[in-house]
N, C-alpha and C positions, 0 to 999 in steps of 0.2 A: 504494500500500500504506500502510495506517495502522499506525504503530508505537505501541504503548502501554506504559506502565510496567508491568512484571511479565511481559511477553511473553518467551518463550525462543526464541532462534535459535541454530542451529549455524553457527559461523563458523570458517573456516580461516585462521589467521594465518601459514601457511607455515612455513618453517624457523625454529627457535628462535634468539633472539639473547640470549646470556648465560643468565640464569636465568628469562627470561620464558617463559610458556606458548606453545605453538605447535601447529601441526597443527589438526585439526578437534575443537572442543570446544563444548559448549553454553554460552551466555551469557544472562544475564537483563538486561533493560532496567531501569535504575534511574533514569534521567533523568525528571524531571517531565513530565507530558503537555503542559503549556503550552509547553515547549521542543520537545517531539516534534512539535507541530503548527505550530511557527514556521518561519521561513526558515533557521534554523540548520542547517547541513549536517553536524552531528556528533551522535552518540548516545553516551551514557555507559552502559557495561555492566559487569557483574561476572562473573567466571569461575565456572562450575559444574564441580565436579570429583567424581569418584567416590573420590578419595583422602580417606579420612575422618580422616586424622591431624590435620587442622586443624578438625575439627568442633566442638571445644570452645573455639576461639579467640573472643575477644570480638567480637560483632557478626555472626559467621558464622551462617548459617541452614541447618538440616538439611532436606533434601527427601526424603520417603518415596518408595520405589519406586512408579512410576506417576504421581507428581506431575509436571506439565509434560511428560508422556509420556516420562519417563526410565525406562530399563530396570532401574535399580537405585538403591539409596539413594545420595544425593549431598549435597554441601554447597556452598552459595554462599559463595565465598571473597571477603569484602569487602576483603581486602588486595590483591586483584588487580583493580583498576579500570582500564578502558580507554576511550578515546574513538575 
């Protein structure tokens, strides 16, 4: 499977630990494609959420309903970065 920057995947992080997101959520690949095609075994992703409270936070990106096959308007929360 080829993973590219901008791809969206649904990832289940299981039970929450503290204030971290958990359960099944969409995430967008933000890691550069040079690293995605390398032997590095990690991928850098940002959480996508339908909670629009953070939509106006600096750097966050609003996704319209239908973008990335999402069923409703969402926001890429750049403060929630994971590897």
